[in-house]
N, C-alpha and C positions, 0 to 999 in steps of 0.2 A: 428198621425203617431206614431207607437209604437218600440220599439227595445227590441231584444231579449237579456239577461243579466242573467249570471250566478247566484243562489242566493248568493253564497260565496264572490259574487264582490256587493251585494247590500248594501246599507247605506243610511242615510238621507231620502230625501222624496221619492225616489224609492223606498226603504225598505218600507217606511211608507205605500206607495201606494198598494204595494204587500200583506201587512197584513191585510189592507182592503178588498184587492179584495180574498185573501186566504179565510178569516174567513167568507164572504159572506155579509159584509156588504154592501149596494147599492153606487155605486159612481156616482155621476151626475159632467159632465164635464159642464161648465159654457160657453166652446166654442164648444162644438160639441151637446150636449146631454140636455141640460137645460131645463125642463118642466115647469119652471115657479116657484114664490117665494111660490103662494099657494099649487102646489101639493109638492113642498118641506117641508113646515110647515106640510101638512098632513101626508106626511110620516114621517117626526121626531116625531108625537104622536105614532106611533105604534112603533117605533124602531128608534135607532143612524141610520142617513145617512150622506155620505162624502160630501163635496165639494169641488171639484179642482177649485178655482178659476180662476178669468183674469190674475190675475199677478202670478199663476201658485202655488198657495201654498195651503194645505190640512188643512181643518176644518171641524170638526162632530157639526153637527146638531142635537139637542134630546129636550127632554122636558127641559133641565136645559138651553138651549140656544143653542150658538153658540161659539167654542172656537178652538184657532189651534189643527190639530191631530198629534200627533208624538208618537206613542207607542215608539220608538226608543228613546225616550229622558225622556217620562213622566212615572212616577211608577204608578201616578193612571190611566192609559189607559192601560199599559203591563202588570200591578199586576193582573186584572181580566183575563186576558188572561193565564198567567203563570198557574193560578189556573186550567182555564177550559181545557186548553191542556195536561194540567199534564207535563209542561216542568221541567226537572231536569234541575239545574244549577251547576257546577262546576267552582270554581274560579281559577285563573292564579296560575300556578306553579311557582316554582322560576325561572324557566329557560326561562318564556315568560310572555307575560304581555295580554294574550287573556285567554278571558273566552270560557266557552267550555257548552252549551246546548244542550238537546235532546227531543224530543219525538216522537223517532223513528230514523231518520239520525241524527246524530251530527253535529253541527255547531259550528262555533268559531266565534267571535267579539271580538272588544277590549273593548268593558262592557258590562255588564250581559244584558242589555235590548236588545241592538243588537243582540249579540248572540240566544235570548228567540225569538227574532222577525225571525232572519233566520231560526230557528229549526221551527216555526209556519209555515212559508213559503215552508220549504223544507217538511213538513208534508203532505200538497195540492199538490205539486209540482214534482211527483218522479224524472220527468227528469234531475231535476238540475237547471233548468232556467224557467226563467218568464218572459213574456211580459209588460213593462211598458212604459209609455207616452215619447216620445223620447226626450222631454226636461228634463224631471226627470235622466234620464239614463246617462243624461250630466253633473249632476252634480245638 
């Protein structure tokens, strides 16, 4: 099941999921559309894939192996996205603690990575909403 969530409210794994799907990474859910490890390994030879595992965490699988997928907290994952999508980021001003990022629609966030991830998702979802797995939408 999925839930419709406002991009401005996305955080954590739900935002990571939305970034993966917005940027076109294949996402495989081990509960519903698992093609098997051989198919995953073959796909990962051609580019990164995201695995939503049985304990409901996101992993990226590529030629370098498997590791947690979290562009909202990992500069090594979000940095290339900021470059690719030409995200502008502005630091917090003295009256609030929010960062602002944009690549079209402006989005705020408590960190530069969260703001950038929201801006990436917003650039691909003009409605301002995305569908995320229900268990991610609830925390």
